[in-house]
N, CA, C and O of each residue as an XYZ file, in Angstrom:
476
protein
N      34.233     68.777     43.395
C      35.055     68.631     44.594
C      36.532     68.749     44.225
O      37.009     68.065     43.320
N      37.234     69.602     44.918
C      38.656     69.813     44.612
C      39.498     68.697     45.236
O      39.254     68.264     46.362
N      40.495     68.249     44.472
C      41.421     67.272     45.043
C      42.802     67.899     45.147
O      43.172     68.741     44.328
N      43.559     67.490     46.151
C      44.881     68.095     46.327
C      45.860     67.468     45.347
O      45.853     66.252     45.152
N      46.707     68.295     44.724
C      47.675     67.784     43.749
C      48.745     66.939     44.438
O      48.966     67.081     45.641
N      49.406     66.068     43.689
C      50.495     65.284     44.284
C      51.625     66.213     44.736
O      51.703     67.363     44.305
N      52.492     65.707     45.601
C      53.568     66.531     46.153
C      54.371     67.258     45.080
O      54.550     68.473     45.148
N      54.850     66.514     44.095
C      55.582     67.169     43.022
C      54.938     66.812     41.692
O      54.682     65.641     41.410
N      54.681     67.823     40.882
C      54.058     67.577     39.590
C      55.113     67.652     38.493
O      54.815     67.985     37.346
N      56.364     67.334     38.871
C      57.468     67.437     37.926
C      58.109     66.075     37.730
O      58.282     65.321     38.688
N      58.463     65.758     36.490
C      59.263     64.552     36.285
C      60.365     64.822     35.270
O      60.199     65.597     34.329
N      61.499     64.156     35.491
C      62.649     64.285     34.601
C      62.999     62.910     34.065
O      63.084     61.940     34.818
N      63.202     62.834     32.758
C      63.626     61.583     32.135
C      64.935     61.835     31.409
O      65.058     62.784     30.634
N      65.907     60.980     31.667
C      67.232     61.154     31.096
C      67.455     60.198     29.935
O      67.223     58.996     30.060
N      67.902     60.729     28.813
C      68.192     59.920     27.622
C      69.650     60.114     27.253
O      70.090     61.233     26.991
N      70.397     59.021     27.233
C      71.801     59.123     26.813
C      71.856     59.012     25.302
O      71.391     58.032     24.720
N      72.427     60.024     24.676
C      72.549     60.036     23.227
C      74.037     60.027     22.882
O      74.869     60.300     23.747
N      74.381     59.720     21.635
C      75.800     59.509     21.295
C      76.749     60.591     21.798
O      77.798     60.276     22.359
N      76.395     61.868     21.605
C      77.334     62.914     22.008
C      76.738     63.869     23.037
O      77.251     64.967     23.250
N      75.658     63.442     23.666
C      75.026     64.319     24.649
C      74.116     63.525     25.570
O      73.864     62.339     25.358
N      73.634     64.204     26.591
C      72.603     63.633     27.448
C      71.432     64.598     27.401
O      71.595     65.802     27.604
N      70.246     64.059     27.131
C      69.052     64.891     27.075
C      68.210     64.609     28.309
O      67.905     63.458     28.621
N      67.842     65.672     29.002
C      66.960     65.551     30.154
C      65.632     66.192     29.776
O      65.533     67.409     29.624
N      64.601     65.341     29.624
C      63.266     65.827     29.283
C      62.523     66.156     30.575
O      62.360     65.309     31.454
N      62.082     67.394     30.664
C      61.398     67.866     31.867
C      59.923     68.008     31.550
O      59.555     68.650     30.566
N      59.070     67.405     32.385
C      57.640     67.562     32.135
C      56.916     67.906     33.430
O      57.385     67.612     34.529
N      55.764     68.535     33.264
C      54.980     68.950     34.422
C      55.182     70.412     34.723
O      55.163     71.250     33.822
N      55.378     70.726     36.009
C      55.495     72.116     36.451
C      56.785     72.317     37.223
O      57.076     71.602     38.181
N      57.552     73.303     36.787
C      58.808     73.628     37.464
C      58.603     74.928     38.231
O      58.629     76.019     37.661
N      58.399     74.782     39.547
C      58.169     75.947     40.388
C      58.769     75.694     41.762
O      59.536     74.751     41.951
N      58.415     76.538     42.710
C      59.005     76.428     44.043
C      58.805     75.038     44.650
O      59.707     74.505     45.297
N      57.618     74.448     44.441
C      57.321     73.162     45.068
C      58.117     72.000     44.465
O      58.319     70.981     45.125
N      58.564     72.147     43.229
C      59.294     71.052     42.582
C      60.774     71.387     42.369
O      61.508     70.608     41.761
N      61.202     72.532     42.865
C      62.571     73.006     42.633
C      63.624     72.018     43.128
O      64.623     71.772     42.453
N      63.391     71.457     44.313
C      64.371     70.556     44.908
C      64.539     69.286     44.070
O      65.655     68.810     43.865
N      63.424     68.748     43.594
C      63.449     67.553     42.747
C      64.271     67.818     41.485
O      65.132     67.025     41.107
N      63.986     68.946     40.850
C      64.687     69.327     39.621
C      66.181     69.458     39.868
O      66.998     68.890     39.143
N      66.526     70.218     40.905
C      67.920     70.503     41.220
C      68.699     69.222     41.536
O      69.802     69.019     41.028
N      68.119     68.362     42.378
C      68.798     67.123     42.771
C      69.017     66.200     41.581
O      70.106     65.656     41.394
N      67.960     66.029     40.771
C      68.078     65.104     39.643
C      69.036     65.632     38.582
O      69.804     64.864     38.002
N      68.995     66.927     38.328
C      69.878     67.508     37.319
C      71.341     67.412     37.764
O      72.218     67.066     36.974
N      71.588     67.721     39.029
C      72.954     67.620     39.544
C      73.453     66.181     39.527
O      74.637     65.935     39.299
N      72.556     65.231     39.767
C      72.955     63.829     39.732
C      73.410     63.449     38.319
O      74.421     62.768     38.152
N      72.672     63.885     37.323
C      73.062     63.624     35.934
C      74.410     64.271     35.639
O      75.286     63.643     35.044
N      74.578     65.522     36.054
C      75.830     66.237     35.815
C      77.013     65.512     36.458
O      78.071     65.369     35.846
N      76.822     65.059     37.696
C      77.906     64.413     38.435
C      78.219     63.011     37.922
O      79.385     62.652     37.757
N      77.170     62.215     37.669
C      77.381     60.815     37.299
C      77.805     60.650     35.845
O      78.705     59.870     35.533
N      77.144     61.395     34.958
C      77.388     61.212     33.526
C      78.465     62.166     33.008
O      79.219     61.833     32.094
N      78.524     63.353     33.606
C      79.440     64.412     33.179
C      79.434     64.608     31.663
O      80.474     64.509     31.011
N      78.245     64.889     31.106
C      78.152     65.047     29.649
C      78.813     66.338     29.194
O      78.732     67.358     29.879
N      79.472     66.294     28.030
C      80.032     67.519     27.455
C      78.888     68.439     27.022
O      78.985     69.663     27.107
N      77.812     67.819     26.559
C      76.622     68.592     26.181
C      75.416     68.037     26.915
O      75.081     66.859     26.790
N      74.773     68.897     27.678
C      73.551     68.531     28.380
C      72.415     69.291     27.717
O      72.437     70.520     27.649
N      71.423     68.559     27.228
C      70.277     69.192     26.574
C      69.098     69.146     27.530
O      68.645     68.071     27.925
N      68.613     70.301     27.893
C      67.450     70.409     28.763
C      66.233     70.595     27.872
O      66.033     71.657     27.282
N      65.424     69.547     27.784
C      64.277     69.538     26.869
C      63.024     69.949     27.627
O      62.500     69.179     28.432
N      62.545     71.156     27.372
C      61.402     71.699     28.110
C      60.090     71.612     27.333
O      59.108     72.264     27.688
N      60.078     70.795     26.258
C      58.875     70.755     25.422
C      57.646     70.209     26.136
O      56.522     70.523     25.744
N      57.832     69.401     27.175
C      56.671     68.863     27.907
C      56.405     69.617     29.201
O      55.551     69.228     29.998
N      57.151     70.707     29.400
C      56.955     71.509     30.609
C      55.707     72.368     30.429
O      55.588     73.105     29.451
N      54.780     72.267     31.379
C      53.521     73.005     31.270
C      53.613     74.394     31.889
O      52.971     75.340     31.433
N      54.431     74.495     32.944
C      54.487     75.747     33.696
C      55.867     75.915     34.313
O      56.487     74.949     34.757
N      56.335     77.151     34.334
C      57.587     77.451     35.013
C      57.486     78.847     35.617
O      56.980     79.768     34.976
N      57.967     79.003     36.848
C      57.973     80.333     37.450
C      59.412     80.823     37.589
O      60.336     80.225     37.038
N      59.592     81.914     38.327
C      60.927     82.503     38.447
C      61.912     81.565     39.141
O      63.115     81.625     38.886
N      61.402     80.700     40.016
C      62.271     79.729     40.680
C      62.869     78.784     39.637
O      64.070     78.515     39.645
N      62.022     78.289     38.749
C      62.478     77.392     37.686
C      63.502     78.064     36.793
O      64.506     77.465     36.408
N      63.232     79.314     36.472
C      64.150     80.074     35.622
C      65.504     80.231     36.304
O      66.548     80.101     35.665
N      65.482     80.507     37.588
C      66.723     80.659     38.343
C      67.522     79.350     38.347
O      68.748     79.367     38.235
N      66.826     78.225     38.476
C      67.495     76.918     38.472
C      68.155     76.645     37.123
O      69.256     76.097     37.064
N      67.478     77.029     36.042
C      68.036     76.835     34.702
C      69.264     77.732     34.508
O      70.267     77.308     33.935
N      69.174     78.968     34.989
C      70.314     79.876     34.891
C      71.501     79.368     35.708
O      72.648     79.513     35.284
N      71.238     78.773     36.877
C      72.357     78.267     37.665
C      72.944     77.003     37.042
O      74.143     76.755     37.163
N      72.107     76.197     36.374
C      72.626     75.031     35.645
C      73.514     75.495     34.495
O      74.540     74.881     34.200
N      73.105     76.590     33.849
C      73.885     77.181     32.765
C      75.245     77.651     33.291
O      76.276     77.421     32.658
N      75.235     78.310     34.453
C      76.477     78.790     35.066
C      77.397     77.626     35.432
O      78.609     77.704     35.229
N      76.820     76.539     35.975
C      77.626     75.361     36.311
C      78.276     74.779     35.067
O      79.446     74.397     35.089
N      77.511     74.712     33.983
C      78.046     74.173     32.733
C      79.247     74.992     32.267
O      80.274     74.433     31.883
N      79.112     76.319     32.303
C      80.220     77.197     31.909
C      81.440     76.982     32.790
O      82.566     76.906     32.297
N      81.213     76.884     34.098
C      82.318     76.692     35.053
C      83.041     75.370     34.841
O      84.246     75.274     35.072
N      82.307     74.347     34.403
C      82.889     73.014     34.242
C      83.258     72.715     32.786
O      83.509     71.567     32.422
N      83.286     73.766     31.962
C      83.659     73.618     30.558
C      82.763     72.617     29.823
O      83.225     71.806     29.020
N      81.466     72.705     30.127
C      80.477     71.891     29.434
C      79.527     72.837     28.717
O      79.607     74.056     28.866
N      78.612     72.243     27.924
C      77.594     73.055     27.270
C      76.220     72.645     27.756
O      75.942     71.464     27.965
N      75.374     73.632     27.930
C      73.977     73.376     28.257
C      73.149     73.968     27.133
O      73.210     75.168     26.865
N      72.372     73.111     26.475
C      71.460     73.591     25.437
C      70.037     73.431     25.954
O      69.735     72.490     26.689
N      69.179     74.345     25.569
C      67.803     74.317     26.044
C      66.833     74.284     24.881
O      66.881     75.136     23.994
N      65.942     73.286     24.889
C      64.843     73.244     23.931
C      63.660     73.842     24.673
O      63.150     73.239     25.617
N      63.216     75.035     24.251
C      62.327     75.785     25.127
C      60.870     75.369     25.128
O      60.166     75.676     26.090
N      60.384     74.695     24.116
C      59.032     74.155     24.212
C      57.913     75.157     24.050
O      57.979     76.048     23.202
N      56.878     75.007     24.871
C      55.611     75.716     24.700
C      55.669     77.230     24.835
O      56.656     77.799     25.301
N      54.593     77.854     24.416
C      54.495     79.313     24.380
C      54.665     79.933     25.768
O      55.311     80.972     25.908
N      54.090     79.305     26.787
C      54.185     79.851     28.146
C      55.640     79.918     28.595
O      56.059     80.883     29.234
N      56.406     78.883     28.255
C      57.808     78.824     28.653
C      58.628     79.823     27.836
O      59.480     80.531     28.373
N      58.357     79.865     26.531
C      59.058     80.824     25.654
C      58.833     82.251     26.128
O      59.742     83.080     26.098
N      57.604     82.527     26.566
C      57.242     83.868     27.011
C      58.076     84.282     28.219
O      58.543     85.419     28.293
N      58.264     83.364     29.166
C      59.070     83.664     30.353
C      60.497     84.011     29.946
O      61.070     84.986     30.432
N      61.073     83.197     29.041
C      62.435     83.472     28.580
C      62.504     84.846     27.912
O      63.443     85.612     28.132
N      61.487     85.142     27.089
C      61.468     86.400     26.353
C      61.325     87.591     27.311
O      62.082     88.558     27.228
N      60.355     87.507     28.213
C      60.068     88.624     29.120
C      61.219     88.920     30.077
O      61.437     90.071     30.457
N      61.949     87.885     30.461
C      63.030     88.085     31.429
C      64.342     88.423     30.742
O      65.326     88.750     31.406
N      64.366     88.345     29.412
C      65.559     88.734     28.671
C      66.744     87.794     28.834
O      67.891     88.212     28.672
N      66.485     86.531     29.152
C      67.603     85.603     29.352
C      68.004     84.876     28.069
O      68.981     84.127     28.061
N      67.256     85.091     26.985
C      67.545     84.369     25.741
C      68.961     84.609     25.234
O      69.582     83.713     24.662
N      69.472     85.831     25.446
C      70.839     86.130     24.978
C      71.872     85.313     25.753
O      72.910     84.928     25.214
N      71.569     85.057     27.018
C      72.537     84.366     27.872
C      72.499     82.855     27.696
O      73.522     82.186     27.835
N      71.325     82.317     27.391
C      71.185     80.871     27.307
C      71.382     80.375     25.881
O      71.199     81.111     24.912
N      71.761     79.105     25.783
C      71.936     78.468     24.475
C      70.642     77.748     24.130
O      70.479     76.568     24.438
N      69.717     78.469     23.483
C      68.405     77.900     23.168
C      68.406     77.345     21.750
O      68.795     78.028     20.803
N      67.964     76.096     21.616
C      67.920     75.447     20.306
C      66.492     75.036     19.985
O      65.651     74.919     20.877
N      66.228     74.818     18.701
C      64.872     74.461     18.282
C      64.518     73.013     18.582
O      63.389     72.706     18.965
N      65.493     72.127     18.406
C      65.229     70.708     18.601
C      66.461     70.031     19.151
O      67.580     70.463     18.873
N      66.279     68.968     19.933
C      67.433     68.313     20.539
C      68.362     67.670     19.515
O      69.541     67.453     19.795
N      67.838     67.365     18.334
C      68.650     66.692     17.316
C      69.831     67.536     16.869
O      70.949     67.039     16.736
N      69.572     68.826     16.635
C      70.638     69.688     16.132
C      71.431     70.359     17.214
O      72.247     71.237     16.934
N      71.206     69.961     18.457
C      71.824     70.664     19.586
C      73.355     70.588     19.547
O      74.037     71.559     19.874
N      73.882     69.442     19.148
C      75.327     69.253     19.187
C      76.043     70.113     18.141
O      77.225     70.425     18.284
N      75.316     70.488     17.095
C      75.929     71.240     16.004
C      76.203     72.696     16.383
O      77.075     73.340     15.801
N      75.451     73.210     17.363
C      75.608     74.635     17.668
C      76.919     74.946     18.360
O      77.190     76.104     18.678
């Protein structure tokens, strides 16, 4: 018997680190969860105003073009506000989307959140 999924299968957890803020994204980032992602990310940007924001996608199971667009617009906001956005890309499915869409050159992708500040 099929059960209907919860409204949003996305969660964001914010970790304040000495020289950055890390936002760990888990679940699925797609059209249905886009608003949740956008609102929470903007809230972190506005309230904390980190010089370096690390978007940790290692627990993200799925992302579609909507999710990719949101990440690109977060990247653009960071540039406009003289901040840095680093991305830990996580699983193969997510890496594949970045690779296929050719956005890797534009984004600041790092291997692990620990070394993010050094880049």
